[in-house]
C-alpha positions in Angstrom: 213.6 -118.6 208.9 214.2 -119.3 212.5 213.5 -123.0 213.6 210.7 -123.6 215.9 211.5 -124.7 219.5 211.3 -128.2 220.1 208.4 -129.4 222.0 209.2 -131.3 225.2 208.4 -135.1 224.7 206.1 -135.5 227.7 204.7 -132.1 228.9 204.2 -130.9 225.4 205.6 -127.3 226.2 208.1 -125.0 224.6 210.3 -122.2 225.9 208.1 -119.2 226.7 205.2 -121.7 227.8 206.3 -121.8 231.6 207.3 -119.4 234.1 210.3 -119.4 236.3 208.3 -120.6 239.2 206.4 -123.8 238.9 204.2 -125.4 241.4 204.3 -129.3 241.3 201.0 -131.2 242.4 200.6 -134.8 241.8 197.1 -134.8 240.9 196.1 -133.2 237.7 192.7 -131.9 239.4 194.6 -130.3 242.1 196.5 -128.4 239.3 193.1 -127.0 238.1 192.4 -126.1 241.7 195.6 -124.2 242.0 195.0 -122.4 238.7 191.8 -121.2 240.4 193.7 -119.4 242.9 195.8 -117.5 240.4 195.5 -114.6 238.1 194.8 -115.0 234.4 195.8 -118.7 234.4 195.5 -120.4 231.0 195.7 -123.9 230.0 199.0 -124.5 228.3 199.2 -128.2 227.7 197.7 -131.5 228.7 199.4 -134.8 228.1 199.4 -138.2 230.0 199.6 -137.3 233.7 201.0 -133.7 232.8 198.5 -130.9 233.0 200.0 -127.5 232.8 198.7 -123.9 233.5 200.4 -120.6 233.5 199.4 -117.3 235.1 200.2 -115.1 237.9 200.0 -114.7 241.7 200.0 -111.0 242.9 201.8 -109.8 239.6 204.2 -112.8 239.7 204.5 -115.4 236.8 203.7 -118.9 238.0 203.0 -122.1 236.4 201.5 -125.3 237.6 202.4 -128.8 236.3 200.8 -132.1 237.7 203.2 -134.9 238.0 201.2 -138.0 238.5 202.1 -140.4 241.4 205.7 -141.3 242.1 209.2 -140.8 241.3 209.6 -141.6 237.7 207.0 -139.1 236.2 208.2 -136.5 238.7 211.7 -136.7 237.6 210.3 -136.2 233.9 208.4 -133.1 234.8 211.4 -131.5 236.4 213.8 -132.4 233.6 211.6 -130.9 230.9 210.4 -128.0 232.8 214.0 -127.1 233.3 214.8 -127.6 229.8 212.5 -124.8 228.9 213.5 -122.2 231.4 211.8 -123.1 234.8 214.3 -122.5 237.8 212.2 -122.8 241.0 210.0 -125.7 241.9 207.5 -126.3 244.8 205.8 -129.7 245.4 202.3 -129.0 246.5 201.0 -132.5 247.5 199.4 -134.8 249.8 201.2 -137.1 252.5 200.5 -139.2 255.4 201.2 -137.6 258.9 203.9 -139.5 260.6 203.7 -138.4 264.2 200.8 -138.8 266.6 200.3 -135.1 267.2 199.9 -134.1 263.5 196.2 -133.8 262.6 194.9 -134.7 259.3 194.8 -131.5 257.1 198.1 -130.1 258.8 200.5 -128.2 256.2 203.8 -129.8 256.5 206.9 -128.2 254.9 209.4 -131.1 254.1 213.0 -130.0 254.6 214.7 -133.3 253.5 213.5 -136.8 252.7 214.4 -140.4 253.3 215.2 -141.9 250.1 212.8 -144.9 250.3 212.1 -144.7 246.4 214.2 -146.0 243.6 214.1 -143.2 240.8 216.7 -140.9 242.7 219.2 -143.9 242.7 219.5 -143.3 238.9 220.9 -139.8 239.7 223.0 -140.1 242.7 224.2 -143.1 245.0 221.6 -143.6 248.0 224.2 -142.2 250.5 223.7 -138.7 249.0 221.1 -136.8 251.0 217.9 -135.6 249.6 217.6 -132.0 250.9 215.3 -129.2 249.9 216.7 -125.9 248.6 217.1 -123.8 251.8 215.7 -120.5 250.4 212.5 -122.1 249.0 212.2 -123.8 252.4 212.6 -120.8 254.3 210.2 -118.9 251.9 207.6 -121.6 252.7 208.0 -121.4 256.4 207.5 -117.9 256.4 204.5 -117.9 254.2 203.1 -120.4 256.6 203.9 -118.4 259.8 202.5 -115.2 258.0 199.3 -116.9 257.4 199.0 -118.1 260.9 198.6 -121.6 259.9 199.6 -124.4 262.4 202.3 -125.8 260.1 205.1 -128.4 260.8 208.2 -128.9 259.0 210.7 -131.6 259.2 212.0 -134.6 257.4 209.8 -136.7 255.1 209.6 -140.3 253.8 209.4 -140.9 250.1 208.6 -144.4 249.1 207.3 -146.2 246.0 205.0 -148.9 247.0 201.8 -147.3 248.4 200.3 -150.6 249.6 203.3 -152.2 251.1 204.4 -151.1 254.7 207.4 -152.2 256.6 206.2 -151.9 260.3 209.6 -151.8 261.7 210.9 -149.2 259.5 207.7 -147.0 260.4 208.4 -147.3 263.8 212.1 -146.5 263.4 211.5 -143.5 261.3 208.6 -142.2 263.8 211.2 -142.4 266.6 213.7 -140.3 264.4 211.1 -137.7 264.0 209.9 -138.1 260.4 206.9 -135.9 259.8 205.3 -137.1 256.7 205.2 -139.9 254.3 204.6 -139.4 250.6 206.0 -140.7 247.2 207.7 -137.8 245.3 209.9 -135.4 247.4 213.2 -137.2 247.5 213.2 -137.8 243.8 212.5 -134.0 243.3 215.0 -132.8 245.7 217.8 -135.3 244.0 216.7 -134.1 240.5 216.8 -130.7 241.5 220.5 -131.1 242.9 221.6 -132.6 239.8 219.7 -130.0 237.5 221.0 -127.0 239.6 217.5 -125.8 240.0 215.7 -124.9 243.5 213.3 -127.4 244.8 211.0 -127.2 247.9 208.0 -129.0 249.2 204.8 -128.4 251.2 202.4 -131.0 251.6 199.0 -131.4 253.5 198.3 -134.5 255.6 195.4 -136.8 254.3 195.7 -139.5 256.9 198.0 -140.5 259.8 198.8 -144.3 260.8 199.7 -143.2 264.2 196.2 -141.7 265.2 194.8 -143.5 268.1 191.4 -143.3 266.3 191.0 -143.4 262.6 188.5 -141.1 261.0 186.4 -142.4 258.2 187.5 -141.8 254.6 184.6 -139.0 254.3 186.1 -137.3 257.4 189.6 -137.7 256.0 188.7 -136.3 252.8 186.9 -133.2 254.4 190.0 -132.5 256.6 192.3 -133.0 253.8 190.7 -130.8 251.2 190.8 -127.9 253.8 194.5 -128.5 254.3 194.9 -128.6 250.6 193.6 -125.0 250.3 196.2 -123.9 253.0 199.1 -125.5 251.4 198.1 -123.9 248.0 197.8 -120.4 249.7 201.3 -121.1 251.4 203.0 -122.1 248.2 201.6 -119.0 246.1 202.6 -116.7 249.0 206.1 -118.4 249.0 206.5 -117.7 245.2 205.7 -113.9 246.0 208.4 -113.8 249.0 211.0 -115.3 246.8 210.6 -113.0 243.8 210.6 -110.1 246.4 213.8 -111.2 247.7 215.1 -111.6 244.2 214.1 -108.2 243.1 215.5 -106.3 246.2 
């Protein structure tokens, strides 16, 4: 009798449960909203911050796995998903815009990230750059352009402590052209590099510390959720683009 495949400790999945392509939202509720935009999505597993669905997008197999907030849980997700056959990952998240001309709700493709978090240091020294996979990044940009969305792309800022701000660093990074601040991208890029899997990132801005006039929380949420719908469509379209290129 053949041995039963070993269940991954945290995501509670086995080989065959997930597709080659996996979208990685932080929020488990966002995982559900992504699944609603797929065909035939089924709930595969739910444990801790990890909620996993598998289905299709225009005939291409795709899974969704929420990662929770921050680098440690994101690293675990990619490690365990890679263990059971996933090869291409797209973070589909939220972020703070970090240029004065980036409205709330704007889709942003993160091409690389300033490593302001700690998890990636367990993988590679801090001098090693956290860079998104070029093929996935190009597919995300093409998907955004094809959709006609007003999308930005550039380097992001990943950090650990949401309620701690370094005003001098924020100013310095703004002057350097940082487009978004969030908490997972640099960890995901570094883990992807070490595991030899492809990782990209598209986020919608839910705030912006540099806006001259700050909207109310209700206004921010309305703008963000419209942006979230845009980045979900962009990510799913990017999967289709990547699979078409792979099959050609």
